C-alpha positions as CSV (number, residue, x, y, z in Angstrom):
1,X,-0.1,0.0,0.0
2,X,1.4,3.4,-1.0
3,X,1.3,6.0,1.7
4,X,0.5,9.5,0.8
5,X,2.5,12.2,2.9
6,X,1.1,15.0,1.2
7,X,-1.7,16.4,3.5
8,X,-1.3,20.2,4.4
9,X,-3.6,22.7,6.3
10,X,-3.4,26.4,5.6
11,X,-4.8,29.7,6.9
12,X,-5.4,33.1,5.8
13,X,-5.3,35.6,8.4
14,X,-6.0,39.4,8.2
15,X,-2.8,41.1,8.4
16,X,-4.3,44.2,10.3
17,X,-5.8,42.2,13.3
18,X,-4.5,38.5,13.0
19,X,-8.0,37.2,12.6
20,X,-8.5,34.0,10.8
21,X,-10.5,34.5,7.5
22,X,-10.4,31.1,5.8
23,X,-8.9,27.5,6.6
24,X,-8.4,25.2,3.9
25,X,-6.4,21.9,3.3
26,X,-4.8,20.0,0.2
27,X,-2.6,17.4,-0.8
28,X,0.0,19.9,-1.7
29,X,1.1,22.9,-0.1
30,X,0.8,24.7,-3.3
31,X,-3.0,24.5,-3.0
32,X,-3.0,27.3,-0.7
33,X,-1.7,29.8,-3.1
34,X,-4.1,29.2,-5.8
35,X,-6.7,31.1,-4.0
36,X,-4.8,34.1,-4.5
37,X,-5.4,33.9,-8.4
38,X,-8.8,32.0,-8.8
39,X,-10.9,30.5,-6.0
40,X,-13.8,28.4,-5.8
41,X,-15.0,30.6,-2.9
42,X,-15.9,34.1,-4.5
43,X,-16.2,35.7,-1.1
44,X,-12.6,34.7,-0.3
45,X,-11.3,35.6,-4.0
46,X,-12.9,39.2,-3.2
47,X,-11.3,39.2,-0.1
48,X,-8.0,38.6,-0.9
49,X,-8.0,41.0,-3.5
50,X,-9.0,43.9,-1.5
51,X,-7.1,43.0,1.8
52,X,-3.7,42.4,3.2
53,X,-3.3,39.1,4.5
54,X,-0.7,36.5,6.0
55,X,-0.7,32.7,4.7
56,X,0.1,30.0,7.4
57,X,1.1,26.4,5.9
58,X,1.3,23.7,8.2
59,X,2.4,19.9,7.1
60,X,2.9,17.6,5.7
61,X,0.6,15.3,7.8
62,X,0.6,11.4,7.2
63,X,-3.1,11.4,6.1
64,X,-6.2,13.6,5.8
65,X,-7.8,12.9,9.5
66,X,-4.4,13.9,11.1
67,X,-4.4,17.1,9.0
68,X,-8.2,17.9,10.1
69,X,-7.4,17.2,13.7
70,X,-4.3,19.7,13.6
């Protein structure tokens, strides 16, 4: 059985007040930056275009369940 070690969690925070705006996860760390160009979440896409933000990425985790728990 092949083990997939590519489970990441990422957080977009408002740079001005450090409040969490969005939490996502994906199998590649690059998933986090895909929202900056085009996102399935129109509200997030609009917010990213209008605000200053910080992006935090954690992982990799051994599986999706571990990523969710962290």
